[in-house]
N, C-alpha and C positions, 0 to 999 in steps of 0.2 A: 564186763568186769575184767580186772587184771588177773591173768593166770598166776596163781600163787606159786607155781613151780618155776616161772621165768624170773630171771634176775636182770636188773637194770643197773648198769655201771654208770656212776656219776664221776665226772672228772673236770678238771680245770686246766688252765695253761699258766705256766710260768713265763712271763714276758721278758724280753730283752736279756736273754741269758748270755749273749755275746755282743760284740761290737757291730755285728750285721743286723741286729734286731730280731734274731731268731727267737722262737718260743718252744717250750717243751711241755707236752701233756703230762699231767699228774693225776693219778687216780685218787679220788677222795673217799668214796664209799660206794656201796651197792644197795639197791633196794630189792629185798627178797622176803617173801612170806609176810608182806605188809609192814616191814620195818627196815631201818637202816642197819647195815652190819656194823657201822661205827656211829652210834647214836649221838655222841657228844661232840662230833666234829663240826666245825664252822663250814657251812656249804658255800659261803662267799668270802673266802679269805682275801686280805688286801693284796693288791698287785704291786709289782715293782718295789719290793721292800728293800732291795739292795742297790737301788739306782738303775742306771741304764747300761752298765757294763762297758762304758767307753763308746757307746753308740754315737755316730756322727749325724747330727740333724742338719737339714738345709734351712737356712734362715734367710728370709727376704727382708731387707732393711732399706729405708729411705731417709734422706736427710731431713730431720725435724728437730732442731734445737729446742730445749736443752736435753731432750730425750735421746736423740741420735744425731751425732756429728759425723759428717763425711769429710775427712781431712785429706787433701791431695797434696803431694809433694813430688819433687823430681830429684834425681841423683845427678852426679856429675856428667853423665852421658845423655841425659834427657829422658831417662825412663821414668814413667809416672808410677808412683806408689800411692795406694789408698789405705788410709788408716781410719778405722771406725772407733768412735768413742761416744760418750754420753751416758746418761743415767741408765737407760734400758740396756745398753751394752754392758755396763759394769754389773748390773744386777744379773744379767744372763751369764756372765762369766762366773759370778759367785754361785749361781745355781748349778753351773756346770761342775764346779769343784765339789759342791755338796751332793749332787745327784749322779756324778760320774758320767758326764757326757761331754762331747765336743760338738763344734758346729762350723759349717761353712757359710759364708755370707754371699748373697747374690742380690743384685739390684732388680727392681721390678721392670717388667718389659713394657709397661704402659705408664710411664711417669707423668704423662699429660693428665691423668686422672687425679693427680694430687697424691701426696705421700700416703695418707691413710687409706684411701680407696684403691690406690695402685697395689699396695701390699696386701690388702684384703682380697683383691682379685687374684693375686698369685696364690694365696693360700686356698681360696675357693676352687681354683683350677688344679689344685694338688701339685703345683710346681714348687711349693715350699711347705715345710712342716710348721714353722713358726714365723710370725710376722712382727716386725718391730718398726714402728713409725710414730710413736707417741699418739696412738690412735685413741680417740674418745670412744667410750662405750655407748653405742646407740642401738636402737631396736632393729634398724636395717642391717647393721653388721652382724648382729646376733642371729639373724635369719640366714645369712650367707655363710657364716662361720661361727666358731665358738670363741669366747673371750675369757681370759683369766680374771681372777679377782683384781681389783684396781690396786696397783702398786703406788699410784700417785693420783692427785686430783689437780685439776686446772680450772681456773675461773674464766668463763667466757666474758667478753666485753663487746660493746657496740661502738661503731664509728658513725659520724655524720659528716656530710660535706661542709666545708668551710668556704667562706667568701674569699676570693683572691684579691679583694680590694685592700688598699692601704688606708690608714687613718688620714683625715683631711690635712692634718698638720705635717704629715710626711709626704703627701702627694706632690708637693712642690719640688721635692728632690727626686721623685720617682723616675722621671724620664731618663736620667743618667745614673749609672752606678758611681760609687765614690772614686774609683780610679780616673773616670772621665772628668769629674769635677776637679780633682787634684791636677790633672794635666791642663785643664782649661785655666785654672788659677795661675799655674806656673807660666803658661804661654802669655797670658794677658799682663802679668807682672814683669816678665823678663823681656817681652817684645818691645817695651818702650825704650829700652837702652839701645838696641840697634837703630831705632828710628831717630833717637836723639843724636847718636854718633854719626849717622849718615847725613844728617842735616848740618851739623856743626863741625864734623870731622874731629870731634874732641868731646870728652865728658867733663872737662874742667869747669864748664859753666854750671854743672850740677852740684859741685862741691860747695857746701855751705849755703846753697840757694834752695831752701826748702819750698819756696813758692813755686819754683819751676818744677820741682818733683811733684807737688800737689797738682799743678796744671797737667802734668803728664798722666797722673792717676785719673783725673776727671776726663781726660781725652780718651783713655781706655774705657772708662765707664760709659761715656757717651757713645763710643763705638759699639759697645755691647748692646746698648739700648737703641741701636739703629739711628742715632742722631749723628749722621755722617758728615755734616757740614760745619766747618769751623772757619770763621773769617777773621780771627784775631790777627794782630800785626805779626806776632811771632808764631802763628799757627803753622804746624807742619804741612797743612793743606796748601799754604801759599808758597811753599818752597819751590825753588827752581831746579833742584837737583833731581836727575832721573832716578837715581837709586832710591831716594826717599819716596818719591811718587810711586815707584814700583812696590816698595815695601808696604806703603799705605794701601795700595790697590789689592795686594794679596791679603793684607790684614782685613780689609773690608769684605772681600769674598769669603774668607774663612769665617768671619763673624756672621755674615748673612746665612751661610749654611748651618752654622751652629744654632743660631736663633730659630731658623725654620724647623730644624729637628726638634728643638725644645718646645716650640709652640705647638707643633703637631702632636707631640707626645703628651704634653701636660694636659691637653683636652681629654685624652683617653684616660689618664690617671685620675683627674679630678671628677670626671663623670662616672666613675665606677660606682657600683652599688655600695650602700653603706654597710659596714661590717655588722652582721646580725648578732643578736644576743645568743650566748651559748646555752646549752641545755645542761642543767645542773642536777636534775632529779628525774626519777621515773615518771612522776606526775606530769612534768612538763613534756616529757616524751610522749606520754599517752594523750595529753590534751592537744598537742600539735598535729597539724595535718602532714603526716609523713608517710611515704611509701617504703615499706620494709622489704628488703631483699637480702639474700645470702649469697656468698660466693659459692660457685659450683666446685671449687677446689680450695685448698688451704694456702695457696701461694699469694704473697703480697705483691708480686710483680704485676698483677692485673690492676691494682689500684695505686701504683706508685706514680702515676702521671697526674694525680689530682691532690688537692689539699684536704686533709681529713682531721677531725678532732677525735682523739681516742678518749673515751669516757671510762674512767676508773672509779668505782665506788668503794665506800668503806667496807661493804659486804659484797659477797660474790653475786654478780648479776645472774649467773647461771653456772652451776657447779657440774663438772663432768669428771668422770673417772677415766684414768689412762691405764690401758691394759695391753697384754700380749694377745696375739691373734693365733688361734689354732684351727685345724680342720674340724669339720663337723664330726661328732661322735669320737672325738679324740680320746684315746685310752690313757694318755699321760697328762691330760689337763688337770685332773684332781691332784696328781703328784706335784705339779708346778704350783697349784693353788696353795697346798699345805706348806710348801717351802716358802712361798712369798709371805704367807701369814706368819710363819716362824720368824722371818727376817724383819717383819714389821714389829713384832713383839720384842725382838732383841734390839731394836733401834738401828739395825744395819742399813735399812733403806734411808733413814734420816742422815746417817753418816755419809753414805754414797752420794746423796743429793748435795750435801754441803761440799764434798770433795769435788764434784763436777762444777759447782758454782765457783769454787776457788780456782780450779785448774783451767777452766774454759772461759769464764766470764770476768775474771779479775786479774789485775796485773800484780807484779811482785810487791808493790806497796799497798795492796789491798783495795785499790780502786777498781771500779768496773771498767772494762774495756769499751772502746768506742764501738757502737753498733755497726757502723759502716764507714770504711775509710776511703771508699771509691765513690763513683757517681751512679752506681747501680740503683741504690735505694734513696738517693738524694732527690727530694722533691723541690723544684724551684719555687720560691715564694714570689709574691708580687714585686718585692724590692729587687729580686734577682732578675726580673724580666726587663729591667731598664737597659738602655743602650750601653754596651761595654766598649772598652778600648778597641777591641777587634772590629766592632761595628762602625766606629768613628775614625779608624786609622786612616781612611782616605782623606779626611779633612786635615788631619795633622800632617800627612805626607804632602798635601797641597801647600800647606803653610811652610813646610820645610823646603820644598822645591822653590817656592817663591823667594824665601830668604836666601837660598843659595844663588839664585839668579841675581837678586838684589846685591848680594855680596860681590858677585862677579862685576856687576855694573859699578859698584862703589870702588872696587880695586881699579877698574879702568878709568874712572873719573879721577881717582887719586894719582894714578900714573900720568894721566893727561895733565892734571894740574901741576905735578912736579916737572913735567916736560916743559910746559909753558913758562913756569917760573924760572927754569934753567935758561930758557931762551931769552927771557927778559933780562936776566943777570948778564948773559953774554953780550947782548946788545948794549946794555948800559956800560959795560967795560970798553966796548969799542968806541 
């Protein structure tokens, strides 16, 4: 039994009495002679009633839009400056003003784990007091750390692989991208004029003679379809001029290479699998034979090399809460929870969310910004896999070199013709 003459002193601690996070013991009451000396006193008074006295927390943050943005910039001398923004950052700054604390931001040491898991690992190892990464509330994270009440909710979605094939009506254009088709059209339409000029040394016979122009067009068309033999009286194939023959030879070689590339590529495009039907409901997803997997981290860079369909439903496919991460048995988690609930009731969280959406995701005219302006997240489609001008520049260079050589031969023939004409005039005068 308890000795009635012994007194037991009961005390508590006042936490965060200064910026260093110090605490101060406070005597509450004593137990003596079977009763409290202060019977009406609350034995469990609320903690941290006056905030954190300017205490500086260590915050681990990772880039996870729209909750956390890591914005990097450089000054005039090349120094890199990092600015943190986002919904969770603005909420934390508001909480700092309300609860009287400041914070330093550090990045997680294991970014390869993904934003949420990397920050959770930092808090679990007590390298940070608070974690910010737009982390979903899961049972696994609640075992390793403690999480605040959800300040936001986010809907999970699912993606499925898409076929990289083109529709059959587009497959005929698939082997070449549109710049190649444009360049080919210009080459085949413009090349007939050097051929006509080299043969007649003049273009006067084309003026008003639409039949000749039509014949020139069909000559080009026949060349492209590998009908390389023309035996007409006025056919360029029967010309005696070296320059014209050289131009025709280069023209044929160029056409053979182009048609070979097209023929080889069109087979691959036409024989691609048919575009499968899309999944429009959960019932179709359930009835189909699909293997379900999840990413081991939250980054899209692992799936950016394939084509996917993002399925967005009218209702949330799976609803997750987004929360702050604290250390286990954190003494200040309840204080943060109460402040977050107050902000939700007052509509402050809604306002901050709209501010972030306007400042970070929209332009001055109210439209949403482009998701990616570079090639980092750009997924090449089947149409973009066709041959580009860079792939076919060798053929066009061959055509250009051949025309330059033909031009040189044409100039030499013209000079030789002028020389012979002058000699004939001189002989005639003698």
